[in-house]
C-alpha positions in Angstrom: 35.5 5.5 -10.2 34.1 8.2 -8.3 30.3 8.7 -7.4 28.2 11.4 -6.2 25.7 11.0 -3.5 22.2 13.4 -4.0 21.4 14.2 -0.6 17.9 15.6 -1.3 14.0 15.1 -0.3 11.8 15.1 -3.4 8.8 17.2 -1.9 5.8 15.9 -0.7 2.0 17.1 -2.2 0.0 18.8 0.4 -3.9 18.8 -0.2 -6.4 21.7 1.6 -9.3 18.8 2.5 -11.0 21.5 4.8 -11.0 25.5 4.3 -12.8 27.4 6.7 -13.2 30.3 8.2 -10.3 30.7 10.6 -9.0 27.5 10.3 -7.6 24.6 8.0 -6.7 20.8 7.0 -5.0 19.5 5.0 -3.1 15.7 4.0 0.6 15.2 3.4 1.8 12.5 1.3 5.0 11.7 -0.5 7.4 12.0 3.0 10.5 9.5 2.4 10.7 7.5 5.3 14.3 6.3 5.0 16.0 9.6 3.8 15.5 10.8 7.4 14.6 13.8 6.1 12.5 16.7 8.1 9.8 18.2 6.9 7.9 21.7 8.0 4.3 22.2 6.4 4.2 26.2 6.7 1.7 28.7 6.7 1.9 32.1 5.9 -0.2 35.0 4.9 0.4 37.0 1.9 3.4 39.9 3.5 5.8 36.2 4.0 4.8 36.7 7.9 4.5 33.0 9.5 1.4 32.0 11.3 1.6 27.6 11.7 4.7 25.4 11.1 4.1 21.8 12.1 7.3 19.8 12.0 8.2 16.2 11.0 11.1 14.7 12.0 12.0 11.5 10.5 8.3 10.4 9.1 7.3 6.9 9.8 4.7 6.9 7.2 5.2 8.7 3.9 1.4 10.1 4.9 -0.2 12.6 7.9 -2.7 15.1 8.4 -2.2 18.6 10.1 -4.3 21.6 10.9 -3.8 25.4 10.9 -5.6 27.7 13.0 -5.7 31.0 13.9 -6.5 32.0 10.2 -9.1 34.9 9.4 -12.0 34.5 7.7 -11.9 35.6 3.6 -7.7 36.2 3.4 -5.1 34.6 1.6 -2.6 32.4 2.9 0.2 30.3 1.1 0.7 26.8 2.5 4.3 24.9 1.3 6.9 22.3 2.5 10.6 23.2 3.5 12.6 20.0 4.0 15.9 19.6 5.6 18.4 16.7 4.4 20.2 14.4 6.9 22.9 16.8 6.1 21.6 20.6 6.6 20.2 20.8 2.9 17.0 23.1 2.5 14.6 23.2 -0.2 11.5 24.3 -0.4 8.7 23.0 -2.3 6.5 24.8 -4.8 3.6 27.2 -2.8 0.1 26.6 -3.3 -2.5 29.8 -2.3 -5.9 30.0 -0.5 -8.4 31.7 0.1 -9.9 31.4 3.6 -14.3 31.2 3.4 -15.5 34.7 4.1 -16.9 35.2 7.1 -21.1 34.0 7.1 -23.5 36.5 8.2 -26.6 35.3 9.8 -29.4 37.6 10.3 -33.0 37.1 12.3 
């Protein structure tokens, strides 16, 4: 008898909860608490430069929240999750593109 074990992690869901001028807040759900995977929530600009990364190693809950700051108002960014299984297999999940809020002008 032959067995094949899959050692990969399903992609969690990233939801933007707040999009501001220079920062975002997000929630992540659907992480595995039994696979011992590492999850990295990555924010990149449109040229592919990493702006922010949150690393979650062997999560103890299936969901969490995070924040990325240092963004530029009115600019497009991508957010996505990269998972690394215990065996070292890296999976890149689908990207979500978002635009930060445009700067507000105040006249007196």
